[in-house]
N, C-alpha and C positions, 0 to 999 in steps of 0.2 A: 491373607496375601501369601503367596508362595515365597519361599526363601530366595532372594535375589531378584524377584519380580519387580519391575519398575512400572508404576502406573503413570500413564500419559494420556492427555487428550490428543486428538489428531493434530491439532495446532502445535502442541508441544513436541510431538514426534517429528513433525515436519521441520520445526526449528532446529532440533538436534541433528537431523539429516543435513540441513543446510550448513550448520556450523562444521560438521564433520567434513563435508565436501570442501568448504573453504580452507580448513586446516590441511587437508590432503593435497590441495592444489596450490592456491595462492600463497598460503603461509609457508609451506615447504619450499616453494620456489624462491621466496624472498630470503629465507634462512640460508638456502644453498648459495644464493648470490652473496650474502654476507660472509659466508665461510670462504668462498673463492676470493673475495676482495681481501679478507684478513690473511689468507695464505700468501698473498702477494707482498705482504709486509715483511716476510722473511721469518727469522728465528721464532719458532712457536713457543719456546720456553718462557718468553717474556711478552707474549702477544695477547694483550687483554681483549682485543676485538675478536680474536679467534676463540678465546675461552668463552666470551659472552655469546657468540654465535653458536658454539657447540652446546652451551647450557640452554639456549633458546630452542635448539633442535631437540634436545632431550625432553624439555618441557612440552613441546608440541607433540612429539611422539607419544608421550604419556597421556596427554589429553585425547589424542586420537584413539588410543587403546581404551581409555575410560568411556568415551562416547560409543565406540563399537560394542562394548559390553552392555551399556545401557540400552542401546537399540536392539541388541540380540535378545535381551530379557524383557523388552517392552511389552506391556499389555495395554493396548489402546482401549480407552473407555468409550464404549459405544453409547453415544448420546441418546439413542432410541431406547436403550435399556435403563436409563436413569429415570426414576420416578420421583415424585415429590411428597410421598407419604412419610419417608424417613430420610434423614440426612445421609448422603453418601458422596463419594468422590465424584466431582463434576457438578454438584449442586452449589447454588448461591443461597446463602442463609442470612436472613435478617434476624438479629438477636438484640435483646435488651441487656446491656451490661448493668446488672442490678446494683453494683457498688456505685457507679457514676451516673446511673439513671440516664443513659444515653443509648441510642440505637446505633448498632454497628452492622455492617454488611461484610460477610466473609464469603469467599469462593474457596471451596475445598478442592485441592489439587494434589497430585502426586508430588513427592519430595523434590523432583527435578524442575518443577514449574513454579516454585515459590517466588512470589514477588510481593514483599511486604508493603511497598508503596501502593500497590493495587489491592491490598487486603486479600491476596491469594495465599492461603495458608496450607501447609501440608497436612494430609490426613494423619501423619505421624507426630505432628506437633501436639503439645499438651491441649491447646484449645481445639484443634482439629479432631484429635482422637476422642475428646470428650463429646463433641458434637455428633460424630458418626453414630448413626443408629437412632438418634433422638427424633422426636415428633413435634409437630407444631403445638405450642402451648406448654411443652415440657421445660422444666428447669434443670439445667445441667451444671455440674461443677467441674472446673478444670484446675488441676494442681500445676501451678507455675512456680518458677523460682521465688517470686515475691509473695507466694501464699496461694490461697484458694480464690478463684474467680467464679462468680455465679452468673449464668446467662439464662434468659428465657427465650426460647425459640419462637419468633414471631411469624416467620414464613419461610418456606422452602421452595426454591425455583430451580428450573433447569438452566 
């Protein structure tokens, strides 16, 4: 992966664009209104509403800049180029957790699309990076803070 490159599915890219649009329009407008109301309270030196609104404005502008950088450096994963011979970003992988003898399904995604509740793990995470490049039937080891985990790759899907 190129330095600074952000791997995204088309769905992930679209979500970031929607969030950016919301922050630039609705959120900016709401914060501007809060600042106007707070200015009406007079003395700015002891005006906590004004301070909070200005802090919210700064946080919003920082988030906008962060999203613009991610979108500028985005590499959209073309689902037609994803195969199921080896694990890669965009695959859903069924594995056997050999320590607990249980099947787990992970979807390998770029770091901005991680959702642990949905078992969407980053290709940069210990488990994700261990699975990348593995084949069906292969046993992989992932170094995690708690030690070493072993997985057997059961299937690879798009």
